[in-house]
ZAMARGU-4260 file (C-alpha; in steps of 0.2 Angstrom, whole numbers, plus 5000, padded with zeros to 4 digits):
<rodrens>
0) 4999/4931/5015 | 5000/4949/5020 | 5011/4960/5008 | 5014/4979/5011 | 5022/4991/4999
5) 5032/5007/5002 | 5044/5019/4994 | 5048/5037/4992 | 5034/5048/4986 | 5031/5047/4967
10) 5040/5030/4963 | 5024/5022/4958 | 5020/5010/4973 | 5001/5011/4970 | 5003/5007/4952
15) 5013/4992/4956 | 5002/4986/4970 | 4987/4987/4958 | 4996/4977/4944 | 5000/4964/4957
20) 4982/4964/4963 | 4977/4961/4945 | 4989/4947/4943 | 4983/4938/4958 | 4965/4939/4952
25) 4970/4931/4936 | 4976/4916/4946 | 4960/4915/4955 | 4966/4921/4972 | 4956/4931/4984
30) 4962/4948/4986 | 4959/4962/4999 | 4968/4979/4995 | 4970/4991/5009 | 4973/5009/5004
35) 4982/5017/5020 | 4990/5031/5010 | 4986/5049/5016 | 4981/5053/4998 | 4972/5037/4993
40) 4969/5034/4975 | 4970/5015/4974 | 4951/5015/4969 | 4954/5024/4953 | 4969/5014/4949
45) 4959/4998/4951 | 4945/5004/4941 | 4932/5005/4955 | 4915/5013/4950 | 4913/5031/4956
50) 4930/5031/4964 | 4931/5050/4965 | 4916/5050/4977 | 4924/5037/4990 | 4927/5045/5006
55) 4942/5038/5016 | 4937/5032/5033 | 4951/5043/5041 | 4941/5058/5035 | 4925/5052/5044
60) 4931/5061/5060 | 4914/5061/5069 | 4912/5042/5066 | 4930/5038/5072 | 4928/5049/5088
65) 4912/5041/5092 | 4919/5024/5090 | 4934/5028/5100 | 4922/5033/5114 | 4930/5050/5117
70) 4919/5064/5124 | 4923/5082/5123 | 4935/5088/5137 | 4939/5070/5142 | 4956/5063/5140
75) 4950/5045/5140 | 4944/5034/5126 | 4940/5016/5122 | 4956/5005/5121 | 4947/4991/5112
80) 4934/4999/5100 | 4923/4987/5091 | 4926/4989/5072 | 4919/4973/5065 | 4904/4982/5058
85) 4915/4995/5050 | 4925/4982/5041 | 4908/4975/5033 | 4900/4992/5030 | 4915/5001/5021
90) 4922/4986/5012 | 4920/4989/4993 | 4920/4975/4980 | 4924/4976/4961 | 4929/4962/4949
95) 4932/4949/4963 | 4943/4961/4972 | 4939/4969/4989 | 4945/4987/4994 | 4946/4996/5010
100) 4950/5014/5009 | 4957/5019/5026 | 4968/5034/5022 | 4977/5042/5036 | 4973/5055/5049
105) 4983/5071/5045 | 4989/5080/5061 | 4995/5098/5059 | 5007/5107/5070 | 5010/5092/5082
110) 4992/5090/5087 | 4985/5074/5093 | 4972/5063/5086 | 4977/5048/5096 | 4959/5040/5099
115) 4954/5042/5080 | 4971/5034/5075 | 4968/5020/5087 | 4952/5015/5078 | 4960/5015/5061
120) 4975/5005/5068 | 4962/4992/5076 | 4954/4991/5059 | 4970/4988/5050 | 4976/4975/5062
125) 4959/4966/5060 | 4961/4965/5041 | 4979/4960/5042 | 4973/4945/5052 | 4962/4939/5038
130) 4964/4921/5033 | 4963/4912/5016 | 4966/4927/5005 | 4981/4939/5000 | 4981/4956/5009
135) 4989/4970/5000 | 4993/4985/5010 | 4997/5002/5001 | 5006/5012/5014 | 5010/5031/5014
140) 5027/5036/5006 | 5043/5037/5016 | 5048/5029/5033 | 5036/5036/5046 | 5024/5021/5046
145) 5038/5009/5050 | 5043/5020/5065 | 5026/5019/5071 | 5026/5000/5069 | 5010/5001/5057
150) 5016/4986/5046 | 5021/4975/5060 | 5013/4958/5056 | 5015/4958/5037 | 5024/4944/5029
155) 5033/4954/5016 | 5038/4972/5012 | 5040/4977/4994 | 5051/4993/4993 | 5048/5002/4976
160) 5064/5011/4970 | 5067/5021/4954 | 5085/5025/4946 | 5088/5040/4957 | 5099/5044/4971
165) 5086/5051/4982 | 5074/5036/4979 | 5089/5024/4983 | 5093/5033/5000 | 5075/5032/5005
170) 5073/5014/5000 | 5089/5009/5010 | 5082/5018/5025 | 5065/5009/5024 | 5074/4992/5023
175) 5084/4996/5038 | 5069/5001/5048 | 5059/4986/5041 | 5073/4974/5048 | 5072/4983/5065
180) 5054/4979/5066 | 5058/4961/5060 | 5047/4960/5044 | 5052/4942/5038 | 5055/4946/5020
185) 5060/4962/5012 | 5062/4965/4993 | 5066/4979/4981 | 5056/4982/4965 | 5064/4993/4952
190) 5052/5005/4943 | 5053/5017/4928 | 5067/5007/4920 | 5072/5013/4903 | 5087/5003/4899
195) 5101/4991/4905 | 5110/5006/4913 | 5096/5009/4924 | 5095/4991/4930 | 5114/4991/4934
200) 5113/5007/4943 | 5100/5000/4954 | 5109/4984/4957 | 5125/4992/4961 | 5117/5006/4972
205) 5106/4994/4982 | 5119/4980/4984 | 5107/4967/4978 | 5096/4964/4963 | 5077/4969/4964
210) 5065/4954/4962 | 5057/4963/4947 | 5060/4977/4935 | 5045/4987/4929 | 5048/4997/4913
215) 5044/5016/4911 | 5028/5012/4903 | 5019/5024/4890 | 5003/5014/4892 | 5003/5017/4911
220) 5006/5035/4909 | 4992/5037/4895 | 4980/5027/4906 | 4983/5038/4921 | 4981/5054/4911
225) 4965/5048/4903 | 4959/5042/4920 | 4957/5024/4915 | 4960/5009/4927 | 4979/5006/4927
230) 4976/4988/4932 | 4969/4985/4914 | 4986/4990/4906 | 4995/4974/4899 | 5005/4979/4884
235) 5023/4986/4887 | 5025/4979/4905 | 5038/4966/4899 | 5029/4953/4910 | 5035/4961/4926
240) 5019/4958/4936 | 5020/4940/4933 | 5038/4939/4937 | 5035/4949/4953 | 5021/4937/4958
245) 5033/4922/4955 | 5046/4929/4966 | 5034/4933/4980 | 5027/4915/4981 | 5043/4905/4976
250) 5057/4916/4981
</rodrens>
């Protein structure tokens, strides 16, 4: 199963994806997490050793250019780059979970990094075709990745939304674009929920009930400030990770 997560910046999508990964591991499932956010920090969230030293593949510009087969001054590049060895060499392992830190190429002022992006997309496609494991894809915030068709091929899209008008507007736009690219299953997840009023606000504003509600957790805030792995937080989550997993596989 391939599951992507998205939402407006700052809503906690990386935290929820990490907690979902932890719940999957508790059930003995094989998990591959792909961090495709332009500012990746899934490694820290999952508790990978020396996380701060991990370089996203998107920042390895020389490697990507070479693999794309592009030479200086030439407009041509390899349309089918071999990435199998990159998947092996840059796959990280920790506590039974595998992580690939892709990142995303940042292009300033409308410039083009098409060959390098093409290599990243080829790697992503290869990983999304993996069999016999759950693949979790942490996307960049907002809706741009859907416009580029980056998540085409995933089985489910989880849209994280908090009780704010701006978050809801972005979430609804993401859902519409996800429907346009025919993602089979699209679900909302409520985060930073403080009370029943927050729940009702989301339900009424979204026009449907999120499949899980994650509380505004003091434990998660404290773990993040102390640079501890959020995945190890269990108290104060109101069983939300388990409920989310149930909905994903039974809903």
